[in-house]
C-alpha positions in Angstrom: 78.5 -182.3 24.6 76.5 -180.9 21.7 72.8 -180.0 22.1 70.3 -181.5 19.7 70.4 -178.8 17.1 74.2 -178.7 17.1 74.4 -182.5 16.8 71.9 -182.5 13.9 73.7 -179.7 12.2 77.1 -181.4 12.5 75.8 -184.8 11.3 74.0 -183.1 8.3 77.2 -181.3 7.4 79.1 -184.6 7.5 76.6 -186.3 5.3 76.3 -183.5 2.8 80.1 -183.2 2.7 80.3 -186.7 1.3 77.6 -186.1 -1.3 78.2 -182.5 -2.6 81.4 -181.1 -4.1 81.1 -177.6 -2.7 83.3 -175.4 -0.5 83.0 -175.6 3.2 81.6 -172.1 3.4 78.8 -173.0 1.0 78.2 -176.2 2.8 77.7 -174.3 6.1 75.3 -172.0 4.4 73.4 -175.0 3.0 73.2 -176.7 6.4 72.0 -173.5 8.0 69.3 -173.0 5.3 68.1 -176.6 5.7 68.0 -176.1 9.4 66.0 -172.9 9.0 63.6 -174.6 6.6 63.0 -177.4 9.1 62.6 -175.1 12.1 60.3 -172.6 10.3 58.4 -175.3 8.5 58.4 -173.0 5.5 60.3 -172.3 2.3 59.8 -168.6 2.5 63.2 -167.0 2.8 62.1 -164.3 5.4 60.7 -167.0 7.6 63.8 -169.2 7.2 66.0 -166.2 8.2 64.0 -165.6 11.4 64.7 -169.1 12.6 68.5 -169.1 12.0 70.5 -168.9 15.1 72.9 -166.0 15.7 75.9 -168.3 15.1 74.9 -168.4 11.4 75.5 -164.6 11.3 75.3 -161.6 13.5 73.7 -159.7 10.6 70.3 -158.2 10.5 67.3 -160.0 9.1 67.6 -158.2 5.8 71.3 -159.4 5.5 70.3 -163.0 6.3 67.6 -162.8 3.6 70.1 -161.5 1.1 72.6 -164.2 2.0 70.0 -166.9 1.5 68.8 -165.4 -1.8 72.4 -165.2 -3.1 73.0 -168.8 -2.1 70.1 -170.0 -4.2 70.7 -167.6 -7.1 74.4 -168.6 -7.5 74.2 -172.2 -6.4 77.0 -174.4 -7.8 75.2 -177.6 -6.8 74.3 -179.5 -10.0 71.1 -181.5 -9.6 72.5 -184.3 -11.9 75.3 -184.9 -9.5 73.0 -185.0 -6.5 70.7 -187.4 -8.2 73.6 -189.6 -9.3 74.7 -190.0 -5.7 71.2 -191.1 -4.5 70.7 -193.3 -7.5 74.1 -194.9 -7.1 73.3 -195.7 -3.4 69.9 -197.1 -4.2 71.3 -199.3 -7.1 74.1 -200.5 -4.9 71.6 -201.6 -2.2 69.3 -203.1 -4.8 72.2 -205.1 -6.3 73.2 -206.3 -2.9 69.7 -207.6 -2.3 69.4 -209.2 -5.7 72.8 -211.0 -5.3 71.8 -212.1 -1.7 68.5 -213.4 -3.0 70.0 -215.3 -5.9 72.7 -216.8 -3.6 70.2 -217.8 -0.9 67.4 -218.7 -3.3 69.5 -221.7 -4.7 69.6 -223.4 -1.3 66.1 -224.7 -1.5 
């Protein structure tokens, strides 16, 4: 049985895996960083690194900070691709609603 943080981390990893075309190592780093942001309630790298569990890395705080900084400075995530995934999902839901409305709207 997974605890809450492990459950959330695994679900987040599943969701992001479907959206982002990045390697599993980078995906794990992204999930850890998101988790750190949520736990620290901050976007300051040093505060994020302090909240990361030891299973992220056994490294020192300085090493965690460098790893996070490298992730952001060499990110291969293209914002256009991420936006496309969200826009596609929203348009798909909107189209479904419109089609459903038009179909059921003619029954009056």
